[in-house]
Biopython code that builds the backbone (N, CA, C, O; Angstrom):
import numpy as np
from Bio.PDB.StructureBuilder import StructureBuilder

atoms = [
    (1, "MET", "N", (38.251, 8.369, 8.909)),
    (1, "MET", "CA", (39.166, 7.641, 8.050)),
    (1, "MET", "C", (38.698, 7.816, 6.609)),
    (1, "MET", "O", (37.520, 7.619, 6.311)),
    (2, "SER", "N", (39.594, 8.176, 5.733)),
    (2, "SER", "CA", (39.230, 8.317, 4.329)),
    (2, "SER", "C", (39.342, 6.970, 3.629)),
    (2, "SER", "O", (39.955, 6.036, 4.146)),
    (3, "PHE", "N", (38.740, 6.883, 2.446)),
    (3, "PHE", "CA", (38.808, 5.633, 1.695)),
    (3, "PHE", "C", (40.248, 5.276, 1.354)),
    (3, "PHE", "O", (40.578, 4.096, 1.237)),
    (4, "THR", "N", (41.106, 6.270, 1.192)),
    (4, "THR", "CA", (42.495, 5.978, 0.837)),
    (4, "THR", "C", (43.286, 5.445, 2.022)),
    (4, "THR", "O", (44.412, 4.977, 1.852)),
    (5, "GLU", "N", (42.717, 5.509, 3.209)),
    (5, "GLU", "CA", (43.375, 5.007, 4.416)),
    (5, "GLU", "C", (42.631, 3.802, 4.976)),
    (5, "GLU", "O", (42.551, 3.640, 6.193)),
    (6, "GLN", "N", (42.098, 2.972, 4.125)),
    (6, "GLN", "CA", (41.263, 1.858, 4.549)),
    (6, "GLN", "C", (42.065, 0.740, 5.209)),
    (6, "GLN", "O", (43.197, 0.456, 4.818)),
    (7, "PRO", "N", (41.459, 0.110, 6.219)),
    (7, "PRO", "CA", (42.097, -1.056, 6.830)),
    (7, "PRO", "C", (41.988, -2.250, 5.891)),
    (7, "PRO", "O", (41.153, -2.257, 4.986)),
    (8, "PRO", "N", (42.825, -3.255, 6.101)),
    (8, "PRO", "CA", (42.677, -4.491, 5.319)),
    (8, "PRO", "C", (41.271, -5.055, 5.510)),
    (8, "PRO", "O", (40.625, -4.797, 6.526)),
    (9, "ILE", "N", (40.808, -5.814, 4.542)),
    (9, "ILE", "CA", (39.434, -6.329, 4.580)),
    (9, "ILE", "C", (39.166, -7.134, 5.849)),
    (9, "ILE", "O", (38.058, -7.071, 6.382)),
    (10, "SER", "N", (40.137, -7.882, 6.342)),
    (10, "SER", "CA", (39.897, -8.678, 7.552)),
    (10, "SER", "C", (39.594, -7.778, 8.745)),
    (10, "SER", "O", (38.718, -8.089, 9.552)),
    (11, "ARG", "N", (40.308, -6.677, 8.857)),
    (11, "ARG", "CA", (40.042, -5.749, 9.952)),
    (11, "ARG", "C", (38.715, -5.031, 9.736)),
    (11, "ARG", "O", (37.968, -4.809, 10.689)),
    (12, "LEU", "N", (38.421, -4.671, 8.504)),
    (12, "LEU", "CA", (37.152, -4.029, 8.195)),
    (12, "LEU", "C", (35.992, -4.945, 8.573)),
    (12, "LEU", "O", (35.019, -4.493, 9.176)),
    (13, "ILE", "N", (36.084, -6.217, 8.227)),
    (13, "ILE", "CA", (35.006, -7.163, 8.548)),
    (13, "ILE", "C", (34.857, -7.305, 10.054)),
    (13, "ILE", "O", (33.735, -7.386, 10.554)),
    (14, "THR", "N", (35.953, -7.335, 10.781)),
    (14, "THR", "CA", (35.892, -7.417, 12.244)),
    (14, "THR", "C", (35.177, -6.200, 12.807)),
    (14, "THR", "O", (34.303, -6.330, 13.664)),
    (15, "GLU", "N", (35.547, -5.013, 12.327)),
    (15, "GLU", "CA", (34.898, -3.780, 12.784)),
    (15, "GLU", "C", (33.425, -3.750, 12.363)),
    (15, "GLU", "O", (32.566, -3.286, 13.113)),
    (16, "LEU", "N", (33.152, -4.236, 11.186)),
    (16, "LEU", "CA", (31.783, -4.284, 10.691)),
    (16, "LEU", "C", (30.927, -5.221, 11.535)),
    (16, "LEU", "O", (29.780, -4.901, 11.848)),
    (17, "LYS", "N", (31.473, -6.366, 11.904)),
    (17, "LYS", "CA", (30.716, -7.316, 12.735)),
    (17, "LYS", "C", (30.404, -6.722, 14.109)),
    (17, "LYS", "O", (29.356, -7.008, 14.687)),
    (18, "THR", "N", (31.305, -5.902, 14.625)),
    (18, "THR", "CA", (31.037, -5.191, 15.879)),
    (18, "THR", "C", (29.874, -4.225, 15.688)),
    (18, "THR", "O", (28.968, -4.159, 16.518)),
    (19, "ALA", "N", (29.906, -3.477, 14.590)),
    (19, "ALA", "CA", (28.821, -2.538, 14.283)),
    (19, "ALA", "C", (27.502, -3.278, 14.095)),
    (19, "ALA", "O", (26.454, -2.812, 14.543)),
    (20, "ILE", "N", (27.554, -4.416, 13.440)),
    (20, "ILE", "CA", (26.344, -5.219, 13.217)),
    (20, "ILE", "C", (25.752, -5.649, 14.557)),
    (20, "ILE", "O", (24.549, -5.520, 14.780)),
    (21, "ALA", "N", (26.593, -6.155, 15.437)),
    (21, "ALA", "CA", (26.118, -6.616, 16.745)),
    (21, "ALA", "C", (25.556, -5.466, 17.578)),
    (21, "ALA", "O", (24.548, -5.633, 18.266)),
    (22, "GLN", "N", (26.193, -4.312, 17.521)),
    (22, "GLN", "CA", (25.776, -3.177, 18.343)),
    (22, "GLN", "C", (24.586, -2.425, 17.758)),
    (22, "GLN", "O", (23.658, -2.067, 18.483)),
    (23, "ASP", "N", (24.612, -2.186, 16.455)),
    (23, "ASP", "CA", (23.656, -1.267, 15.849)),
    (23, "ASP", "C", (22.569, -1.916, 14.998)),
    (23, "ASP", "O", (21.463, -1.385, 14.903)),
    (24, "LEU", "N", (22.865, -3.047, 14.386)),
    (24, "LEU", "CA", (21.902, -3.652, 13.477)),
    (24, "LEU", "C", (21.076, -4.749, 14.137)),
    (24, "LEU", "O", (19.849, -4.748, 14.043)),
    (25, "ALA", "N", (21.737, -5.672, 14.795)),
    (25, "ALA", "CA", (21.048, -6.823, 15.384)),
    (25, "ALA", "C", (19.876, -6.430, 16.279)),
    (25, "ALA", "O", (18.820, -7.057, 16.194)),
    (26, "PRO", "N", (20.019, -5.415, 17.134)),
    (26, "PRO", "CA", (18.887, -5.054, 17.990)),
    (26, "PRO", "C", (17.676, -4.498, 17.226)),
    (26, "PRO", "O", (16.587, -4.385, 17.789)),
    (27, "GLN", "N", (17.864, -4.153, 15.948)),
    (27, "GLN", "CA", (16.791, -3.534, 15.178)),
    (27, "GLN", "C", (16.186, -4.440, 14.104)),
    (27, "GLN", "O", (15.285, -4.018, 13.379)),
    (28, "VAL", "N", (16.667, -5.671, 13.996)),
    (28, "VAL", "CA", (16.247, -6.548, 12.907)),
    (28, "VAL", "C", (14.736, -6.755, 12.873)),
    (28, "VAL", "O", (14.135, -6.695, 11.800)),
    (29, "GLN", "N", (14.127, -6.993, 13.995)),
    (29, "GLN", "CA", (12.672, -7.211, 14.011)),
    (29, "GLN", "C", (11.937, -5.963, 13.521)),
    (29, "GLN", "O", (10.996, -6.066, 12.734)),
    (30, "LYS", "N", (12.361, -4.796, 13.980)),
    (30, "LYS", "CA", (11.748, -3.537, 13.558)),
    (30, "LYS", "C", (11.949, -3.312, 12.050)),
    (30, "LYS", "O", (11.056, -2.816, 11.364)),
    (31, "ILE", "N", (13.110, -3.676, 11.559)),
    (31, "ILE", "CA", (13.394, -3.558, 10.123)),
    (31, "ILE", "C", (12.459, -4.464, 9.332)),
    (31, "ILE", "O", (11.835, -4.037, 8.360)),
    (32, "ASP", "N", (12.372, -5.720, 9.761)),
    (32, "ASP", "CA", (11.555, -6.695, 9.042)),
    (32, "ASP", "C", (10.057, -6.419, 9.148)),
    (32, "ASP", "O", (9.336, -6.518, 8.155)),
    (33, "GLU", "N", (9.597, -6.084, 10.316)),
    (33, "GLU", "CA", (8.158, -5.942, 10.529)),
    (33, "GLU", "C", (7.611, -4.562, 10.170)),
    (33, "GLU", "O", (6.480, -4.442, 9.700)),
    (34, "ASP", "N", (8.406, -3.535, 10.391)),
    (34, "ASP", "CA", (7.916, -2.167, 10.207)),
    (34, "ASP", "C", (8.510, -1.456, 8.995)),
    (34, "ASP", "O", (8.119, -0.333, 8.676)),
    (35, "GLY", "N", (9.453, -2.109, 8.321)),
    (35, "GLY", "CA", (10.100, -1.456, 7.194)),
    (35, "GLY", "C", (11.024, -0.332, 7.618)),
    (35, "GLY", "O", (11.300, 0.582, 6.841)),
    (36, "TYR", "N", (11.503, -0.399, 8.858)),
    (36, "TYR", "CA", (12.396, 0.631, 9.393)),
    (36, "TYR", "C", (13.719, 0.636, 8.630)),
    (36, "TYR", "O", (14.283, -0.422, 8.351)),
    (37, "TYR", "N", (14.202, 1.808, 8.301)),
    (37, "TYR", "CA", (15.489, 1.952, 7.620)),
    (37, "TYR", "C", (16.546, 2.343, 8.651)),
    (37, "TYR", "O", (16.443, 3.407, 9.260)),
    (38, "PRO", "N", (17.568, 1.493, 8.858)),
    (38, "PRO", "CA", (18.572, 1.740, 9.900)),
    (38, "PRO", "C", (19.636, 2.762, 9.459)),
    (38, "PRO", "O", (20.797, 2.412, 9.249)),
    (39, "ARG", "N", (19.225, 3.997, 9.326)),
    (39, "ARG", "CA", (20.071, 5.072, 8.808)),
    (39, "ARG", "C", (21.417, 5.194, 9.552)),
    (39, "ARG", "O", (22.467, 5.316, 8.921)),
    (40, "GLU", "N", (21.380, 5.160, 10.861)),
    (40, "GLU", "CA", (22.612, 5.315, 11.632)),
    (40, "GLU", "C", (23.585, 4.168, 11.347)),
    (40, "GLU", "O", (24.792, 4.380, 11.230)),
    (41, "PHE", "N", (23.048, 2.961, 11.238)),
    (41, "PHE", "CA", (23.900, 1.819, 10.927)),
    (41, "PHE", "C", (24.516, 1.982, 9.544)),
    (41, "PHE", "O", (25.707, 1.732, 9.357)),
    (42, "MET", "N", (23.717, 2.396, 8.586)),
    (42, "MET", "CA", (24.225, 2.581, 7.224)),
    (42, "MET", "C", (25.315, 3.638, 7.190)),
    (42, "MET", "O", (26.301, 3.491, 6.467)),
    (43, "HIS", "N", (25.148, 4.698, 7.962)),
    (43, "HIS", "CA", (26.192, 5.721, 8.043)),
    (43, "HIS", "C", (27.463, 5.153, 8.675)),
    (43, "HIS", "O", (28.572, 5.504, 8.271)),
    (44, "ARG", "N", (27.301, 4.286, 9.652)),
    (44, "ARG", "CA", (28.469, 3.666, 10.286)),
    (44, "ARG", "C", (29.200, 2.763, 9.303)),
    (44, "ARG", "O", (30.431, 2.751, 9.277)),
    (45, "VAL", "N", (28.462, 2.005, 8.494)),
    (45, "VAL", "CA", (29.079, 1.165, 7.468)),
    (45, "VAL", "C", (29.890, 2.044, 6.512)),
    (45, "VAL", "O", (31.016, 1.706, 6.147)),
    (46, "GLY", "N", (29.314, 3.153, 6.122)),
    (46, "GLY", "CA", (30.015, 4.077, 5.244)),
    (46, "GLY", "C", (31.266, 4.650, 5.888)),
    (46, "GLY", "O", (32.310, 4.751, 5.245)),
    (47, "ALA", "N", (31.162, 5.025, 7.156)),
    (47, "ALA", "CA", (32.312, 5.575, 7.864)),
    (47, "ALA", "C", (33.438, 4.545, 7.996)),
    (47, "ALA", "O", (34.614, 4.907, 8.010)),
    (48, "LEU", "N", (33.077, 3.278, 8.092)),
    (48, "LEU", "CA", (34.078, 2.215, 8.159)),
    (48, "LEU", "C", (34.713, 1.938, 6.800)),
    (48, "LEU", "O", (35.757, 1.292, 6.719)),
    (49, "GLY", "N", (34.083, 2.428, 5.734)),
    (49, "GLY", "CA", (34.589, 2.184, 4.391)),
    (49, "GLY", "C", (33.929, 1.030, 3.683)),
    (49, "GLY", "O", (34.407, 0.580, 2.642)),
    (50, "GLY", "N", (32.841, 0.549, 4.232)),
    (50, "GLY", "CA", (32.174, -0.613, 3.673)),
    (50, "GLY", "C", (31.587, -0.422, 2.295)),
    (50, "GLY", "O", (31.464, -1.389, 1.544)),
    (51, "PHE", "N", (31.220, 0.799, 1.940)),
    (51, "PHE", "CA", (30.576, 1.024, 0.652)),
    (51, "PHE", "C", (31.553, 1.351, -0.472)),
    (51, "PHE", "O", (31.149, 1.413, -1.633)),
    (52, "GLY", "N", (32.811, 1.560, -0.158)),
    (52, "GLY", "CA", (33.765, 1.960, -1.187)),
    (52, "GLY", "C", (34.758, 0.902, -1.576)),
    (52, "GLY", "O", (35.756, 1.207, -2.230)),
    (53, "GLN", "N", (34.520, -0.326, -1.199)),
    (53, "GLN", "CA", (35.500, -1.383, -1.440)),
    (53, "GLN", "C", (35.811, -1.609, -2.917)),
    (53, "GLN", "O", (36.977, -1.781, -3.271)),
    (54, "ALA", "N", (34.821, -1.613, -3.770)),
    (54, "ALA", "CA", (35.037, -1.912, -5.186)),
    (54, "ALA", "C", (35.313, -0.663, -6.022)),
    (54, "ALA", "O", (35.555, -0.759, -7.225)),
    (55, "VAL", "N", (35.279, 0.493, -5.392)),
    (55, "VAL", "CA", (35.523, 1.738, -6.108)),
    (55, "VAL", "C", (37.033, 1.976, -6.179)),
    (55, "VAL", "O", (37.735, 1.850, -5.175)),
    (56, "ALA", "N", (37.522, 2.317, -7.359)),
    (56, "ALA", "CA", (38.956, 2.553, -7.553)),
    (56, "ALA", "C", (39.447, 3.693, -6.672)),
    (56, "ALA", "O", (38.719, 4.653, -6.418)),
    (57, "ARG", "N", (40.679, 3.581, -6.211)),
    (57, "ARG", "CA", (41.267, 4.617, -5.356)),
    (57, "ARG", "C", (41.252, 5.986, -6.030)),
    (57, "ARG", "O", (41.004, 7.002, -5.381)),
    (58, "GLU", "N", (41.516, 6.007, -7.324)),
    (58, "GLU", "CA", (41.552, 7.302, -8.014)),
    (58, "GLU", "C", (40.181, 7.978, -8.074)),
    (58, "GLU", "O", (40.073, 9.152, -8.427)),
    (59, "HIS", "N", (39.156, 7.235, -7.730)),
    (59, "HIS", "CA", (37.807, 7.799, -7.677)),
    (59, "HIS", "C", (37.310, 7.916, -6.234)),
    (59, "HIS", "O", (36.118, 8.112, -5.999)),
    (60, "GLY", "N", (38.216, 7.797, -5.281)),
    (60, "GLY", "CA", (37.882, 7.993, -3.875)),
    (60, "GLY", "C", (37.502, 6.757, -3.097)),
    (60, "GLY", "O", (37.114, 6.848, -1.933)),
    (61, "GLY", "N", (37.610, 5.599, -3.726)),
    (61, "GLY", "CA", (37.258, 4.358, -3.044)),
    (61, "GLY", "C", (38.458, 3.672, -2.424)),
    (61, "GLY", "O", (39.561, 4.219, -2.393)),
    (62, "ALA", "N", (38.230, 2.476, -1.934)),
    (62, "ALA", "CA", (39.284, 1.695, -1.294)),
    (62, "ALA", "C", (40.098, 0.895, -2.302)),
    (62, "ALA", "O", (41.236, 0.515, -2.026)),
    (63, "GLY", "N", (39.514, 0.641, -3.470)),
    (63, "GLY", "CA", (40.227, -0.086, -4.509)),
    (63, "GLY", "C", (40.523, -1.537, -4.163)),
    (63, "GLY", "O", (41.517, -2.096, -4.625)),
    (64, "GLN", "N", (39.672, -2.145, -3.357)),
    (64, "GLN", "CA", (39.906, -3.518, -2.915)),
    (64, "GLN", "C", (39.217, -4.556, -3.787)),
    (64, "GLN", "O", (39.455, -5.754, -3.631)),
    (65, "GLY", "N", (38.379, -4.114, -4.689)),
    (65, "GLY", "CA", (37.756, -5.037, -5.626)),
    (65, "GLY", "C", (36.409, -5.572, -5.198)),
    (65, "GLY", "O", (35.935, -5.343, -4.085)),
    (66, "LEU", "N", (35.817, -6.290, -6.124)),
    (66, "LEU", "CA", (34.474, -6.828, -5.941)),
    (66, "LEU", "C", (34.401, -7.843, -4.804)),
    (66, "LEU", "O", (33.415, -7.881, -4.068)),
    (67, "ARG", "N", (35.427, -8.656, -4.659)),
    (67, "ARG", "CA", (35.418, -9.663, -3.590)),
    (67, "ARG", "C", (35.242, -9.016, -2.214)),
    (67, "ARG", "O", (34.455, -9.496, -1.397)),
    (68, "SER", "N", (35.967, -7.938, -1.962)),
    (68, "SER", "CA", (35.842, -7.236, -0.679)),
    (68, "SER", "C", (34.446, -6.639, -0.520)),
    (68, "SER", "O", (33.871, -6.680, 0.567)),
    (69, "ALA", "N", (33.902, -6.086, -1.601)),
    (69, "ALA", "CA", (32.552, -5.529, -1.541)),
    (69, "ALA", "C", (31.536, -6.618, -1.199)),
    (69, "ALA", "O", (30.622, -6.395, -0.404)),
    (70, "VAL", "N", (31.698, -7.778, -1.794)),
    (70, "VAL", "CA", (30.795, -8.898, -1.521)),
    (70, "VAL", "C", (30.951, -9.369, -0.074)),
    (70, "VAL", "O", (29.963, -9.747, 0.556)),
    (71, "GLN", "N", (32.153, -9.353, 0.453)),
    (71, "GLN", "CA", (32.368, -9.759, 1.842)),
    (71, "GLN", "C", (31.635, -8.823, 2.803)),
    (71, "GLN", "O", (31.123, -9.267, 3.830)),
    (72, "VAL", "N", (31.581, -7.544, 2.478)),
    (72, "VAL", "CA", (30.842, -6.587, 3.302)),
    (72, "VAL", "C", (29.348, -6.928, 3.276)),
    (72, "VAL", "O", (28.704, -6.998, 4.322)),
    (73, "VAL", "N", (28.811, -7.136, 2.087)),
    (73, "VAL", "CA", (27.389, -7.482, 1.951)),
    (73, "VAL", "C", (27.099, -8.798, 2.667)),
    (73, "VAL", "O", (26.073, -8.935, 3.333)),
    (74, "GLU", "N", (28.000, -9.757, 2.529)),
    (74, "GLU", "CA", (27.818, -11.063, 3.181)),
    (74, "GLU", "C", (27.754, -10.914, 4.702)),
    (74, "GLU", "O", (26.894, -11.513, 5.349)),
    (75, "ALA", "N", (28.649, -10.129, 5.265)),
    (75, "ALA", "CA", (28.674, -9.951, 6.724)),
    (75, "ALA", "C", (27.368, -9.330, 7.216)),
    (75, "ALA", "O", (26.816, -9.763, 8.228)),
    (76, "ILE", "N", (26.876, -8.319, 6.506)),
    (76, "ILE", "CA", (25.636, -7.673, 6.898)),
    (76, "ILE", "C", (24.451, -8.614, 6.737)),
    (76, "ILE", "O", (23.584, -8.687, 7.609)),
    (77, "SER", "N", (24.417, -9.338, 5.612)),
    (77, "SER", "CA", (23.263, -10.208, 5.345)),
    (77, "SER", "C", (23.214, -11.429, 6.258)),
    (77, "SER", "O", (22.173, -12.080, 6.346)),
    (78, "GLU", "N", (24.289, -11.750, 6.923)),
    (78, "GLU", "CA", (24.239, -12.843, 7.893)),
    (78, "GLU", "C", (23.304, -12.490, 9.054)),
    (78, "GLU", "O", (22.743, -13.378, 9.695)),
    (79, "GLU", "N", (23.141, -11.199, 9.317)),
    (79, "GLU", "CA", (22.265, -10.752, 10.398)),
    (79, "GLU", "C", (20.914, -10.275, 9.877)),
    (79, "GLU", "O", (19.873, -10.562, 10.468)),
    (80, "CYS", "N", (20.940, -9.552, 8.773)),
    (80, "CYS", "CA", (19.710, -8.935, 8.276)),
    (80, "CYS", "C", (19.789, -8.843, 6.759)),
    (80, "CYS", "O", (20.563, -8.054, 6.216)),
    (81, "LEU", "N", (18.992, -9.648, 6.083)),
    (81, "LEU", "CA", (19.005, -9.637, 4.631)),
    (81, "LEU", "C", (18.010, -8.630, 4.144)),
    (81, "LEU", "O", (17.853, -8.452, 2.936)),
]
sb = StructureBuilder()
sb.init_structure("model")
sb.init_model(0)
sb.init_chain("A")
sb.init_seg("    ")
for serial, (resi, resn, name, xyz) in enumerate(atoms, 1):
    if name == "N":
        sb.init_residue(resn, " ", resi, " ")
    sb.init_atom(name, np.array(xyz, "f"), 0.0, 1.0, " ", f" {name:<3s}", serial, name[0])
structure = sb.get_structure()
């Protein structure tokens, strides 16, 4: 899915929470204790469009604004800050 074909933020957050439960939550202890970087999870967030929310469409982003970008960070930080 390209940034120009992004789902509404509510659907993105739902998909993101699924990714968090599947890919991030099982690794939180390893992240915190060992400094592990969850590369695969970060790539999944990117594939979902999580990193392009505040980027204007004309620059390849979703153009959803800062609020949507903050909602993505909030969803992730609820599991792993």
